[in-house]
MARSEGU-932733 format. One record per atom (N, C-alpha, C): x, y, z; residue in three letters. Coordinates in steps of 0.02 Angstrom, whole numbers, padded with zeros to 5 digits, always signed. Example, Ala and Ser with C-alpha at 12.3 -4.5 7.8 and 13.67 -1.06 7.14 Angstrom:
2
+00660-00284+00390Ala
+00615-00225+00390Ala
+00660-00165+00390Ala
+00642-00112+00354Ser
+00684-00053+00357Ser
+00645+00002+00394Ser
END
This chain:
85
+00437+00606+00251Unk
+00423+00516+00250Unk
+00496+00494+00275Unk
+00484+00432+00333Unk
+00529+00390+00346Unk
+00562+00363+00292Unk
+00614+00326+00314Unk
+00630+00276+00254Unk
+00611+00211+00265Unk
+00595+00181+00209Unk
+00578+00098+00213Unk
+00604+00060+00216Unk
+00595+00043+00271Unk
+00630-00038+00298Unk
+00592-00084+00306Unk
+00626-00152+00289Unk
+00609-00214+00288Unk
+00633-00243+00336Unk
+00590-00309+00359Unk
+00641-00354+00403Unk
+00672-00393+00375Unk
+00715-00425+00415Unk
+00750-00488+00374Unk
+00728-00542+00344Unk
+00671-00545+00370Unk
+00625-00607+00317Unk
+00599-00562+00257Unk
+00567-00520+00267Unk
+00541-00482+00205Unk
+00601-00458+00157Unk
+00650-00453+00169Unk
+00711-00434+00117Unk
+00726-00489+00088Unk
+00740-00545+00145Unk
+00766-00602+00101Unk
+00714-00632+00047Unk
+00640-00605+00061Unk
+00593-00625+00000Unk
+00593-00601-00041Unk
+00597-00526-00037Unk
+00616-00489-00095Unk
+00668-00473-00144Unk
+00709-00515-00114Unk
+00793-00516-00132Unk
+00761-00584-00176Unk
+00750-00626-00154Unk
+00736-00694-00198Unk
+00695-00677-00249Unk
+00643-00661-00245Unk
+00585-00622-00289Unk
+00624-00595-00359Unk
+00684-00551-00340Unk
+00705-00517-00382Unk
+00743-00557-00419Unk
+00788-00596-00388Unk
+00830-00641-00399Unk
+00807-00687-00459Unk
+00731-00715-00443Unk
+00683-00759-00492Unk
+00675-00726-00555Unk
+00655-00670-00537Unk
+00624-00617-00611Unk
+00695-00605-00657Unk
+00752-00589-00621Unk
+00795-00579-00664Unk
+00827-00649-00704Unk
+00811-00700-00678Unk
+00817-00753-00697Unk
+00779-00790-00753Unk
+00717-00784-00724Unk
+00651-00801-00780Unk
+00645-00776-00829Unk
+00643-00695-00822Unk
+00631-00637-00861Unk
+00680-00621-00896Unk
+00744-00618-00880Unk
+00801-00575-00923Unk
+00847-00625-00925Unk
+00848-00671-00902Unk
+00893-00739-00930Unk
+00965-00719-00894Unk
+00947-00685-00837Unk
+01042-00659-00805Unk
+01028-00676-00736Unk
+01070-00700-00713Unk
+01079-00709-00632Unk
+01133-00673-00606Unk
+01090-00631-00536Unk
+01118-00596-00506Unk
+01117-00605-00436Unk
+01183-00603-00417Unk
+01197-00633-00344Unk
+01144-00602-00281Unk
+01137-00605-00218Unk
+01106-00585-00171Unk
+01113-00524-00160Unk
+01181-00486-00150Unk
+01195-00425-00136Unk
+01192-00386-00195Unk
+01192-00385-00256Unk
+01158-00358-00319Unk
+01089-00352-00306Unk
+01040-00410-00287Unk
+00973-00408-00267Unk
+00967-00350-00222Unk
+00989-00351-00173Unk
+00979-00310-00117Unk
+00993-00252-00132Unk
+01062-00232-00168Unk
+01054-00166-00187Unk
+01001-00135-00224Unk
+00980-00172-00271Unk
+00933-00162-00324Unk
+00866-00143-00283Unk
+00849-00193-00218Unk
+00804-00187-00178Unk
+00794-00110-00139Unk
+00841-00118-00114Unk
+00878-00034-00085Unk
+00857+00024-00119Unk
+00881+00007-00184Unk
+00879+00076-00240Unk
+00802+00092-00237Unk
+00773+00024-00257Unk
+00704+00058-00277Unk
+00651+00061-00210Unk
+00672+00046-00167Unk
+00639+00080-00097Unk
+00650+00149-00083Unk
+00708+00170-00095Unk
+00716+00237-00079Unk
+00710+00284-00132Unk
+00715+00257-00201Unk
+00703+00309-00256Unk
+00629+00296-00275Unk
+00581+00237-00283Unk
+00516+00234-00299Unk
+00461+00208-00239Unk
+00489+00196-00176Unk
+00453+00166-00139Unk
+00407+00214-00115Unk
+00422+00283-00102Unk
+00383+00334-00096Unk
+00325+00339-00146Unk
+00317+00329-00201Unk
+00266+00333-00244Unk
+00219+00281-00233Unk
+00240+00208-00212Unk
+00187+00149-00196Unk
+00182+00172-00135Unk
+00191+00201-00076Unk
+00184+00203-00021Unk
+00101+00263-00023Unk
+00124+00328-00065Unk
+00087+00374-00071Unk
+00023+00353-00114Unk
+00035+00291-00149Unk
-00028+00273-00194Unk
-00065+00238-00142Unk
-00045+00211-00094Unk
-00077+00161-00047Unk
-00117+00202+00005Unk
-00080+00263+00012Unk
-00113+00303+00061Unk
-00182+00335+00042Unk
-00167+00373-00032Unk
-00236+00378-00079Unk
-00288+00350-00088Unk
-00284+00263-00095Unk
-00331+00212-00110Unk
-00357+00209-00022Unk
-00312+00194+00024Unk
-00339+00192+00089Unk
-00387+00273+00111Unk
-00366+00313+00084Unk
-00416+00385+00123Unk
-00479+00366+00062Unk
-00490+00369+00000Unk
-00527+00334-00038Unk
-00587+00288-00011Unk
-00552+00232+00026Unk
-00599+00196+00054Unk
-00628+00214+00115Unk
-00586+00251+00134Unk
-00612+00270+00215Unk
-00684+00310+00209Unk
-00663+00371+00159Unk
-00686+00425+00139Unk
-00764+00401+00111Unk
-00766+00352+00067Unk
-00840+00308+00051Unk
-00866+00295+00115Unk
-00824+00245+00156Unk
-00866+00218+00211Unk
-00894+00262+00267Unk
-00853+00329+00271Unk
-00884+00383+00296Unk
-00945+00416+00269Unk
-00955+00427+00202Unk
-01016+00442+00183Unk
-01069+00385+00188Unk
-01051+00344+00198Unk
-01102+00273+00203Unk
-01141+00281+00267Unk
-01083+00295+00325Unk
-01105+00297+00388Unk
-01145+00364+00404Unk
-01132+00422+00370Unk
-01167+00475+00376Unk
-01224+00472+00346Unk
-01243+00447+00275Unk
-01301+00436+00258Unk
-01343+00406+00310Unk
-01318+00344+00334Unk
-01348+00285+00385Unk
-01382+00345+00448Unk
-01328+00383+00468Unk
-01354+00421+00522Unk
-01403+00458+00501Unk
-01385+00493+00449Unk
-01461+00546+00430Unk
-01529+00504+00421Unk
-01536+00441+00395Unk
-01587+00410+00391Unk
-01617+00384+00452Unk
-01591+00389+00495Unk
-01607+00351+00564Unk
-01620+00423+00597Unk
-01592+00460+00601Unk
-01635+00538+00630Unk
-01695+00548+00590Unk
-01683+00544+00538Unk
-01763+00558+00491Unk
-01808+00513+00520Unk
-01788+00458+00533Unk
-01850+00396+00563Unk
-01878+00433+00627Unk
-01825+00455+00667Unk
-01859+00467+00734Unk
-01872+00553+00744Unk
-01864+00590+00689Unk
-01889+00660+00704Unk
-01975+00676+00710Unk
-01989+00710+00767Unk
-02064+00722+00781Unk
-02086+00760+00727Unk
-02152+00754+00726Unk
-02179+00799+00662Unk
-02204+00855+00695Unk
-02204+00918+00668Unk
-02225+00988+00704Unk
-02268+01010+00646Unk
-02310+01036+00686Unk
-02353+01078+00631Unk
-02329+01154+00621Unk
END
């Protein structure tokens, strides 16, 4: 798997969310550098797990849709079959 990279805007948004979480939930202020370092750590060490879960969820949805399509196709073919003796 390739390294998870965020755009500058995404990184700024995620960094500010980390800082807000530390302030609101842990009553501890961290700087932008520390928040970016933490984001990089989580992206590298944990991000793959979230990425894989997203792929699994997408695969489950697509498989369900393909089953629906197959069922619809089978029904449509049954409707146009010719009756034979």
